[in-house]
Every structure is written in structure tokens, then in C-alpha cells.
Backbone as numpy.savetxt, mean C-alpha at the origin, in Angstrom:
# Nx Ny Nz CAx CAy CAz Cx Cy Cz
6.32 -2.31 -15.35 5.30 -3.57 -14.39 6.32 -4.57 -14.28
5.67 -5.01 -13.44 5.68 -6.98 -13.22 4.29 -7.70 -13.35
4.97 -9.09 -13.69 3.50 -9.86 -14.10 3.11 -10.71 -12.73
1.71 -10.65 -12.09 1.69 -11.22 -11.08 0.35 -12.39 -11.89
0.76 -14.09 -11.72 0.88 -14.85 -11.95 -0.48 -15.15 -11.27
-2.06 -15.47 -11.97 -3.32 -15.91 -11.42 -2.94 -17.28 -10.24
-3.81 -17.21 -9.18 -3.38 -18.54 -8.03 -4.34 -18.04 -7.14
-4.51 -18.54 -6.05 -5.28 -18.95 -5.02 -4.27 -18.27 -3.53
-4.45 -17.29 -2.73 -4.42 -17.54 -1.84 -5.32 -17.11 -0.93
-4.94 -16.81 0.40 -5.80 -16.50 2.05 -5.39 -15.18 2.13
-6.49 -14.05 1.73 -6.57 -13.36 2.24 -6.79 -13.28 3.43
-6.07 -11.68 4.16 -6.32 -11.78 5.19 -5.10 -12.09 6.62
-5.73 -11.83 7.93 -4.92 -11.78 8.95 -5.17 -13.62 9.60
-3.93 -14.47 10.14 -4.76 -15.07 11.05 -4.29 -14.55 12.26
-5.28 -15.55 13.50 -5.12 -14.93 14.75 -3.64 -14.85 15.15
-2.61 -15.28 14.77 -1.56 -15.47 14.87 -0.57 -14.97 13.86
-0.76 -13.79 13.14 -0.43 -12.92 12.49 -1.08 -11.53 13.07
-1.93 -11.48 13.45 -2.42 -10.43 14.37 -2.27 -10.49 15.30
-1.53 -11.57 16.37 -0.39 -11.76 17.85 0.84 -11.28 17.30
1.52 -11.27 16.22 2.58 -10.42 15.70 2.52 -9.26 15.49
1.10 -8.81 14.66 1.34 -7.29 14.90 1.22 -6.46 15.92
0.37 -6.91 17.07 0.20 -6.38 18.52 1.77 -6.14 18.95
2.76 -8.13 18.92 3.53 -7.70 19.63 4.71 -6.28 18.47
4.66 -6.08 17.33 5.12 -5.15 16.32 5.26 -3.89 17.22
3.63 -3.36 17.46 3.13 -2.42 18.02 4.03 -2.14 20.01
4.03 -3.12 20.66 4.82 -3.23 21.68 6.15 -2.39 21.27
6.85 -3.00 20.92 8.28 -3.22 19.94 8.41 -1.77 19.72
7.87 -1.15 19.24 8.46 -0.18 18.28 7.70 1.00 18.74
7.34 1.04 19.95 6.89 2.09 20.65 5.56 2.42 20.55
4.66 1.72 20.47 3.11 1.76 20.43 2.41 2.31 19.44
1.85 3.60 19.59 1.96 4.47 17.84 0.38 3.20 17.43
-0.49 2.11 17.52 -1.27 1.52 17.19 -1.80 0.54 18.05
-3.17 0.30 17.91 -4.21 -0.32 19.20 -4.71 -1.55 18.24
-5.28 -2.76 19.13 -5.27 -3.89 18.48 -6.43 -3.64 17.78
-7.52 -3.04 17.93 -8.77 -2.62 17.22 -8.26 -2.40 15.51
-7.12 -1.84 15.47 -6.99 -1.34 14.13 -6.83 -2.88 12.89
-6.38 -3.33 13.66 -6.60 -5.08 12.84 -7.28 -5.85 12.66
-8.77 -5.64 13.31 -9.92 -6.69 13.74 -10.42 -6.80 11.93
-10.23 -5.50 11.02 -11.04 -5.86 9.81 -10.01 -6.72 9.24
-8.90 -7.14 9.42 -8.11 -8.20 8.73 -8.77 -9.86 8.62
-10.12 -9.88 9.31 -10.31 -11.16 9.52 -12.20 -11.21 9.21
-12.68 -12.13 9.06 -12.06 -13.70 9.05 -11.11 -13.93 7.86
-9.84 -14.70 7.94 -9.15 -14.47 6.87 -10.38 -16.12 5.48
-9.69 -15.90 4.34 -10.57 -16.41 3.07 -9.67 -16.52 2.16
-10.26 -17.31 1.24 -9.81 -18.01 0.07 -10.06 -17.40 -1.13
-8.80 -16.60 -1.98 -9.49 -15.45 -3.06 -8.46 -15.66 -4.40
-8.90 -16.58 -5.38 -8.58 -17.15 -6.99 -8.51 -15.66 -7.19
-7.27 -14.77 -7.86 -7.79 -14.29 -9.15 -6.80 -14.60 -10.12
-7.45 -13.80 -11.36 -6.52 -14.29 -12.49 -5.35 -12.97 -12.49
-4.41 -13.73 -13.31 -3.31 -13.02 -13.69 -3.32 -11.34 -13.97
-2.73 -10.67 -13.44 -2.36 -9.45 -13.68 -1.46 -8.36 -13.91
-0.77 -7.34 -14.72 0.17 -6.35 -13.83 -0.06 -5.29 -13.09
1.53 -5.22 -12.50 1.02 -4.08 -11.57 2.47 -3.20 -12.26
2.15 -2.04 -11.37 3.36 -1.23 -11.51 4.57 -1.82 -10.39
5.99 -1.72 -11.06 7.08 -2.52 -10.40 7.48 -1.34 -9.14
6.95 0.11 -9.44 6.73 0.75 -8.23 5.00 1.82 -7.62
5.43 2.69 -7.27 4.81 3.55 -7.08 4.57 4.26 -8.12
3.90 5.19 -8.42 3.61 6.01 -9.32 4.87 7.72 -9.32
6.03 7.96 -9.52 6.90 8.78 -9.53 5.96 10.33 -9.45
6.85 11.05 -9.56 6.33 12.90 -9.48 6.66 12.92 -11.34
7.57 12.22 -12.39 8.08 12.92 -13.69 6.60 11.89 -14.00
6.32 11.05 -13.40 5.19 10.05 -14.52 3.88 10.93 -13.96
4.05 11.25 -12.88 2.28 12.12 -12.63 2.53 13.28 -13.26
3.41 13.77 -13.09 3.07 15.11 -13.63 2.66 15.64 -15.70
3.58 14.30 -16.43 2.58 13.92 -17.78 1.57 14.55 -17.59
0.71 13.65 -16.73 -0.85 13.66 -16.71 -1.35 14.91 -16.21
-0.68 15.55 -15.01 -1.29 16.83 -14.57 -1.06 17.85 -16.26
0.31 17.84 -17.21 0.31 18.80 -17.48 -0.44 18.67 -19.21
-1.01 17.26 -18.79 -1.93 17.05 -20.22 -3.27 17.59 -19.59
-3.62 17.57 -18.79 -4.95 18.15 -17.83 -5.88 17.45 -17.74
-5.33 15.68 -17.74 -6.02 14.59 -17.73 -6.20 14.25 -16.25
-5.06 15.12 -15.48 -5.22 15.43 -13.65 -5.28 16.19 -12.81
-5.67 16.54 -11.52 -5.40 17.87 -11.40 -3.47 17.48 -10.36
-3.44 18.88 -10.21 -1.93 18.40 -9.63 -2.09 18.54 -7.91
-0.96 17.61 -7.88 -0.76 17.82 -6.55 -1.33 18.96 -5.69
-2.19 18.50 -4.00 -2.77 19.68 -3.63 -2.14 20.27 -2.58
-0.96 19.39 -1.99 -0.06 19.83 -0.72 1.37 19.28 -0.60
1.46 19.15 -2.44 2.96 18.80 -2.46 4.04 19.57 -2.65
5.13 20.08 -2.71 6.50 21.18 -3.64 7.12 20.07 -3.76
6.84 18.37 -4.07 8.10 17.83 -4.20 8.06 16.91 -6.16
7.25 18.21 -6.46 7.61 17.46 -7.73 8.32 17.56 -8.27
9.64 18.25 -8.07 11.06 18.99 -9.00 11.68 17.42 -8.11
11.31 16.70 -7.36 12.38 15.39 -7.16 11.58 13.93 -7.62
11.31 13.98 -9.64 10.90 13.40 -10.08 11.14 11.89 -10.21
12.44 11.54 -9.12 11.90 9.41 -9.24 11.79 9.40 -7.33
10.99 10.35 -6.99 10.12 10.04 -5.58 8.54 9.71 -6.08
8.08 9.21 -5.01 6.87 8.59 -5.03 5.72 9.97 -5.35
4.92 10.34 -6.69 3.76 11.56 -6.25 2.78 11.43 -4.84
3.04 12.41 -4.81 1.92 12.32 -2.73 1.58 13.40 -2.88
0.41 13.59 -2.07 -1.02 14.38 -1.91 -1.96 14.58 -2.93
-2.43 13.38 -3.48 -3.51 12.85 -4.94 -4.10 12.30 -4.02
-5.92 12.48 -4.73 -7.00 11.50 -4.14 -7.01 10.86 -4.61
-7.79 10.21 -4.08 -8.64 8.73 -5.13 -9.33 9.34 -6.29
-9.52 10.43 -6.43 -10.38 10.31 -7.93 -8.80 10.57 -8.76
-8.14 11.58 -8.51 -7.00 11.41 -9.30 -6.27 10.80 -9.60
-6.07 9.55 -8.45 -5.58 8.64 -8.72 -5.37 7.47 -10.18
-6.71 7.57 -10.15 -7.98 6.88 -10.51 -7.80 7.16 -11.78
-7.68 8.47 -12.07 -7.76 9.47 -13.17 -6.72 8.75 -14.07
-5.37 9.22 -13.17 -4.02 9.10 -13.85 -4.01 7.24 -14.33
-4.39 6.30 -13.43 -3.98 5.13 -14.12 -5.17 5.02 -15.27
-6.26 5.22 -15.68 -7.10 5.08 -16.80 -6.65 6.14 -18.33
-5.99 6.95 -17.55 -5.07 7.85 -18.78 -3.60 7.13 -18.98
-3.78 6.01 -18.09 -2.51 5.46 -18.96 -2.91 3.65 -19.07
-4.14 4.09 -19.84 -4.75 3.14 -20.17 -4.72 1.30 -19.29
-4.61 1.85 -17.70 -4.65 0.74 -16.32 -5.75 0.99 -15.92
-5.45 0.67 -14.80 -6.98 0.90 -13.34 -5.81 0.97 -12.47
-6.36 1.63 -10.86 -5.84 1.12 -9.86 -6.45 -0.63 -9.17
-5.66 -0.98 -8.73 -5.16 -2.78 -8.73 -6.57 -2.68 -7.29
-7.41 -4.07 -7.08 -8.43 -3.94 -6.61 -7.50 -4.52 -5.52
-8.24 -4.06 -3.82 -7.61 -4.57 -2.47 -6.89 -6.17 -2.45
-7.44 -6.82 -2.67 -7.27 -8.38 -3.56 -5.92 -8.40 -4.12
-6.02 -7.76 -5.42 -4.73 -8.33 -6.29 -3.03 -7.04 -5.67
-3.93 -6.42 -4.95 -2.46 -5.41 -4.15 -2.49 -6.62 -2.92
-2.77 -6.91 -2.18 -2.60 -7.99 -0.82 -1.36 -9.37 -2.04
-1.99 -9.70 -2.69 -1.46 -10.86 -3.52 -0.42 -10.30 -3.96
0.23 -9.22 -4.24 1.16 -8.76 -5.57 2.29 -8.77 -4.12
1.24 -8.19 -3.03 2.42 -7.99 -1.87 2.81 -8.98 -0.86
1.87 -10.11 -1.17 2.29 -11.38 0.09 2.68 -12.63 -0.65
1.75 -13.21 -2.04 2.09 -13.65 -2.29 1.02 -14.98 -1.75
1.48 -16.14 -2.42 0.67 -17.75 -2.24 1.07 -17.98 -1.33
1.99 -17.56 -0.33 2.05 -18.09 1.00 2.08 -17.09 2.06
1.48 -15.87 1.92 0.81 -14.94 2.75 1.36 -14.55 3.71
2.84 -14.21 3.35 3.50 -13.79 4.04 3.45 -12.44 4.72
3.71 -12.33 5.86 3.13 -10.70 6.49 4.25 -9.23 5.84
5.00 -9.87 5.73 5.75 -8.63 4.85 6.46 -8.90 3.47
6.20 -8.26 2.48 6.76 -8.71 0.95 8.05 -9.63 1.17
8.48 -9.20 1.73 10.12 -10.03 1.66 10.52 -11.18 2.47
9.11 -11.44 3.71 9.28 -12.65 4.56 7.95 -12.73 5.45
8.39 -13.29 6.96 7.63 -13.21 7.63 8.00 -12.54 8.79
9.21 -11.89 8.73 9.93 -11.27 9.92 10.30 -9.13 9.45
9.82 -8.49 10.32 9.87 -7.32 9.88 11.59 -7.27 9.76
11.75 -6.06 9.02 13.54 -5.66 8.94 13.50 -4.17 8.49
14.04 -3.62 9.25 13.99 -2.30 9.00 14.92 -1.52 7.62
15.65 -2.51 7.60 17.00 -2.06 6.30 15.75 -2.45 5.29
14.60 -2.79 5.09 13.69 -3.46 3.84 12.26 -1.98 3.71
12.59 -1.30 3.89 11.25 -0.25 4.22 11.71 0.88 4.48
10.77 1.90 3.80 11.10 3.39 3.92 9.74 3.97 5.67
10.04 3.68 6.49 8.96 3.49 7.55 9.44 4.39 8.54
8.42 5.03 9.83 8.59 6.51 10.34 10.04 5.63 11.98
10.78 5.65 11.64 12.33 5.77 12.32 12.83 7.11 12.01
14.51 7.08 12.59 14.45 8.10 13.57 14.60 9.46 13.12
14.60 9.48 11.57 14.02 11.07 10.95 13.42 10.81 11.18
12.13 10.40 11.31 10.78 10.89 11.18 10.70 11.86 11.60
9.24 12.77 11.63 9.31 13.66 12.75 7.99 13.47 13.58
7.24 12.21 13.70 6.04 12.07 14.74 6.85 11.21 16.15
5.83 11.40 16.84 6.54 11.25 18.17 6.42 9.48 18.63
6.29 8.67 17.20 5.91 7.44 17.40 7.80 7.19 16.60
8.75 7.39 16.22 9.84 6.89 15.59 10.57 6.06 16.33
11.09 5.43 15.56 11.53 4.89 15.94 12.87 4.53 15.85
13.53 5.54 16.77 15.30 5.98 16.70 15.94 5.28 16.90
15.60 3.84 16.53 17.29 2.92 16.34 17.50 2.92 15.41
16.64 3.41 14.15 17.35 3.03 12.94 16.79 4.72 12.31
17.76 4.52 10.98 17.56 5.93 10.45 18.21 5.71 9.05
17.54 5.84 7.82 17.54 5.52 6.37 17.86 6.61 6.18
18.16 7.72 6.50 18.37 8.98 5.52 17.15 9.69 5.28
16.08 9.44 5.10 14.44 9.81 4.29 14.14 10.34 5.58
13.94 11.67 5.34 12.75 12.33 6.71 11.13 12.01 6.16
10.82 12.34 4.86 9.59 11.73 3.91 9.98 10.51 3.32
9.81 10.92 1.96 9.55 10.02 0.93 10.81 9.28 0.52
11.26 8.26 0.02 12.09 7.63 -0.76 12.33 7.57 -2.03
13.44 8.01 -2.70 13.02 7.53 -4.34 12.27 6.46 -4.57
11.34 6.49 -5.80 10.76 5.11 -5.81 11.52 3.51 -6.03
11.43 2.52 -5.45 12.27 1.47 -5.91 13.50 1.53 -5.07
13.48 2.72 -3.72 15.15 2.48 -3.09 15.33 0.87 -2.67
14.66 0.57 -2.36 14.84 -0.76 -1.14 14.43 -2.22 -2.08
15.89 -2.73 -2.80 15.59 -3.96 -3.50 15.56 -5.03 -2.63
16.01 -5.19 -1.75 15.97 -6.37 -0.29 14.37 -6.16 -0.05
13.44 -5.55 -0.11 11.86 -5.27 0.06 11.17 -5.62 -1.01
11.81 -6.45 -2.31 10.85 -6.88 -3.09 9.94 -7.65 -2.97
8.59 -7.47 -3.54 8.09 -8.98 -2.96 8.10 -10.04 -4.09
7.16 -11.41 -3.99 7.66 -12.58 -4.24 7.42 -12.21 -6.37
6.19 -11.54 -6.45 6.73 -10.95 -7.99 7.20 -10.05 -8.43
8.19 -9.31 -7.71 9.17 -8.32 -8.56 8.51 -6.60 -8.12
7.62 -6.58 -7.22 7.52 -5.14 -7.39 8.05 -4.89 -5.40
7.99 -3.27 -5.87 8.46 -3.06 -4.51 7.88 -1.32 -3.80
8.76 -1.52 -2.61 7.95 -0.59 -2.42 6.45 -0.69 -1.64
6.26 -1.90 -1.16 5.33 -2.32 -0.80 4.45 -2.08 0.00
5.40 -2.33 1.17 6.08 -1.74 2.62 6.35 -1.01 2.97
5.62 0.27 2.94 6.42 2.03 3.33 6.42 2.45 2.36
7.27 3.55 2.43 7.20 5.28 1.62 5.71 5.61 1.89
4.89 5.45 0.95 3.94 5.66 0.71 2.43 5.02 0.97
1.39 5.44 1.34 0.61 4.37 1.64 -0.17 4.50 -0.42
-1.05 3.54 -0.32 -1.33 3.47 -2.36 -2.63 3.09 -1.70
-3.56 4.13 -3.02 -4.81 3.98 -3.28 -4.51 2.52 -3.56
-6.15 1.79 -3.29 -6.63 0.58 -3.95 -8.24 1.04 -5.13
-8.45 0.41 -5.74 -9.93 0.41 -6.47 -11.23 0.37 -5.52
-10.85 -0.21 -4.66 -12.43 -0.46 -3.49 -12.51 0.37 -2.66
-13.83 0.58 -2.61 -14.49 0.87 -1.59 -14.23 -0.09 0.17
-14.52 0.52 0.91 -14.22 -0.01 2.53 -15.56 -0.35 3.00
-15.66 -1.66 3.43 -16.42 -2.24 4.59 -15.63 -3.13 5.23
-16.14 -2.85 7.06 -15.33 -3.61 7.87 -15.73 -5.11 7.50
-17.05 -5.24 7.48 -17.06 -6.71 7.17 -17.58 -7.62 5.54
-16.65 -7.12 4.94 -16.36 -7.53 3.48 -15.82 -9.14 3.78
-14.92 -9.00 4.59 -14.16 -10.24 4.56 -14.53 -11.12 4.56
-16.39 -11.35 5.14 -16.73 -12.08 5.59 -17.93 -12.43 4.54
-18.68 -12.32 3.53 -18.82 -11.73 2.65 -18.67 -12.05 0.95
-17.01 -11.74 0.77 -15.92 -11.57 -0.23 -16.46 -12.98 -1.47
-16.93 -12.73 -2.58 -16.76 -13.91 -3.56 -15.54 -14.29 -3.63
-14.97 -15.64 -4.22 -13.54 -16.13 -4.49 -12.98 -15.22 -5.31
-13.69 -15.46 -6.16 -12.93 -15.59 -8.07 -13.18 -13.96 -7.46
-11.73 -13.37 -7.80 -11.66 -11.60 -8.27 -12.27 -10.93 -7.48
-12.35 -10.43 -6.58 -12.98 -9.98 -5.64 -13.39 -8.39 -5.87
-14.15 -7.57 -6.05 -14.31 -6.21 -6.74 -14.40 -5.57 -5.81
-14.83 -6.04 -4.00 -14.80 -4.83 -3.14 -16.36 -4.78 -2.88
-17.06 -3.76 -2.18 -18.04 -3.56 -2.08 -19.32 -2.72 -2.93
-20.06 -2.90 -3.37 -20.93 -2.02 -4.52 -20.66 -0.32 -4.74
-20.41 -0.23 -3.44 -20.29 1.65 -2.58 -19.90 1.59 -1.09
-19.95 3.01 -0.92 -19.09 3.10 0.51 -18.68 4.78 0.67
-18.67 5.10 2.02 -18.07 6.31 1.84 -16.70 6.49 2.18
-15.89 5.03 1.94 -14.21 5.30 2.75 -13.27 4.57 1.24
-12.72 5.08 0.77 -11.84 4.17 0.14 -10.91 3.55 0.77
-10.06 2.63 0.30 -8.90 1.65 0.70 -7.88 1.93 0.40
-6.65 2.23 1.64 -5.48 2.76 1.62 -4.62 1.67 1.85
-3.02 0.67 1.36 -2.90 0.03 1.78 -1.16 0.46 1.40
-0.50 -0.63 2.69 1.18 -0.58 2.52 1.92 -0.12 3.14
1.77 1.14 4.05 2.07 1.70 5.02 2.54 3.07 4.54
3.67 3.56 5.13 4.44 4.56 4.06 5.49 5.36 5.25
5.86 5.86 4.93 7.32 6.69 5.97 7.11 8.05 7.40
5.41 7.76 7.38 5.18 8.17 8.61 4.65 7.27 9.66
4.45 5.80 9.44 3.71 4.48 9.48 4.40 3.91 10.45
3.81 3.18 11.98 4.67 2.73 12.54 4.32 0.93 11.73
5.45 0.30 12.14 5.84 -1.27 11.30 4.82 -1.85 11.17
3.82 -2.49 12.56 2.59 -3.30 11.98 1.71 -2.72 10.87
1.58 -1.28 10.52 1.30 -0.87 9.60 1.84 -0.87 8.65
2.79 -1.17 8.10 3.48 -1.54 6.99 3.52 -3.45 6.18
2.64 -3.86 7.23 2.46 -5.00 6.96 1.48 -5.59 5.63
1.09 -6.33 4.81 0.76 -6.50 3.68 -0.71 -6.49 3.95
-1.43 -7.09 4.89 -2.64 -7.28 5.69 -3.26 -6.07 5.91
-2.43 -4.90 6.11 -3.15 -3.92 7.30 -4.24 -3.26 6.09
-5.23 -2.50 6.62 -6.15 -1.79 5.38 -6.42 -0.62 6.42
-6.51 0.61 5.37 -6.35 1.34 6.21 -7.70 2.22 5.13
-8.68 3.42 5.82 -10.06 3.47 5.13 -10.15 4.86 5.25
-9.65 5.59 4.50 -9.54 7.69 4.92 -11.01 7.83 3.48
-11.49 8.86 3.70 -12.16 9.80 2.76 -11.66 9.86 1.22
-12.28 8.81 0.43 -11.56 9.18 -1.00 -11.20 10.84 -1.30
-11.66 12.03 -0.78 -10.85 13.14 -0.91 -9.37 13.11 -0.08
-9.27 12.65 0.45 -8.30 12.23 1.43 -6.59 12.31 0.35
-5.39 13.95 0.72 -4.98 13.96 -0.34 -3.56 14.07 1.01
-2.85 13.99 1.30 -1.62 13.48 2.19 -0.22 13.66 1.45
0.48 14.07 2.47 2.19 13.36 2.15 2.17 12.48 2.37
1.54 11.77 2.98 1.93 9.78 3.59 1.27 9.07 1.88
0.36 9.98 1.16 -0.09 8.75 0.22 0.12 9.29 -1.30
-0.19 7.83 -2.14 0.75 7.70 -3.07 -0.42 6.91 -3.84
-0.03 5.95 -4.26 -0.09 4.89 -5.76 0.24 4.35 -6.43
-0.11 3.07 -6.69 0.70 2.22 -8.53 -0.86 2.08 -9.73
-0.45 1.97 -10.42 -1.59 1.44 -11.60 -1.31 -0.29 -11.65
-2.70 -0.61 -11.72 -2.37 -2.43 -12.51 -3.18 -2.63 -14.14
-2.68 -3.63 -14.81 -3.39 -3.95 -15.85 -3.58 -5.22 -15.84
-4.90 -5.58 -16.85 -5.44 -6.73 -16.76 -4.32 -7.65 -17.59
-3.94 -8.99 -17.68 -3.06 -10.07 -17.53 -3.60 -10.20 -19.25
């Protein structure tokens, strides 16, 4: 785990940052549209108490212990548990939540996740303001999708071992907060929540139909690996691009 000291930051994306996201879409072969990012506004101040967060995504070796103990369901579509140091995938929200609770923690809130990724200065990427293909596992030349960036190839067609990209570390030392696998967070999703969010430790909406994923994946375009980007699938979603990490109160 790494410690994330309490503090205040501006959550969400400014007009300038959304324009940067649009330019990334154009520069890296499309694959996304501007409307995808509208729910990153309005920007709003958030104050968080200190907390701990996993340094990397939960791995197959870690998750296997929970599954063997009967506290978590086995991944629904993955044959990768033989790769112990890769992030576990194909785990829905309920089982991600169950694993974190079994470990004595919890899923991070959306605000905590974004703060751990972007820091008090609100950088678009964990390492800074500019996209760098060398700092993450995204849909590059080895990726199977039509929007793959053929100009780069990190050698991983799907997941990379957790913690591979040291230069992509966030301000608090968390790794893989851009790319590799999308990560479940605790919150329900509401497109208008940012306009009514409390400032101190926002918990997200009290109910909803969708949960939130953060961080992008090995199958994502660069714009979707930004720290402010929000995805919102059904909580029963279990895909080869989806994993999670846990948090603990400070």
C-alpha cells in the first residue's frame, strides 16, 4: 500500500483539459467522441481525509486466496490465474467489493481514486500533463482492436504484470493508475453528481444502476486513460479489461 495524505484538489476536467482529451482522440486514431467526457464537469473542490491505497492493482495471486477461501467468486471469463503477478480481471463489482472487505479494506471512492492518480495539482496523467506511451499499457501495436496505436508496442497484447511501469507512478507512488486494467471504485454513477457533490469526502450517489470504472486499460485509447475519465458499466460487468485495487482508512 501507499499512503495518500489528506488534502484538497479540484476534481474533474477544465475546458482546457477536455480540449486536450479531444486532441488525443484525434492524434491517436479516433476511437472516442467528445461527449464521452462531458460528465467530467463541472470541476469542483474536494477535500479528503488521508487514506491508504494499493500500490498496484490486485493480482491473480492475491485474488486466488480469496476465491480459494470461498469469500470471492472465481473470475468469470479469465484463464490468466496462472500468471500470478498480472492483475486479476473478469471480476464484477460485487466480487471486487467482497475481496477488499475480506482483506479488511474497501474499494476506494471515486474521489479518492482520482486524487491518488492526479494529486493536488490535478495533472491529467499520473506522471504529469502530457501523454507518454512509455509510461502505461494501453491499446498500442500489440492490441487486437481497430483503434490500436501502431506507432508503439510495449510487447503486451493484453495485461502487463502489475507495477511494470515505474515511470508512470503517481505523486503518492501508486502504479498502473493509467492503463493496464480499468478499476472498480465504490461509487454509484450519476452524470450530474459533480454539480451537487459535497466537498468533504464525497461518497457518490446513494443509489443507481451503474458503478464507476477508472483508469483505462490495455484496450483503451489514450484519452480514456486520463485520471479524470469516468466509465460507468453495469455492476455485473466482468471483462478481460476490468480489475480493481483496494483502499483503507487512514
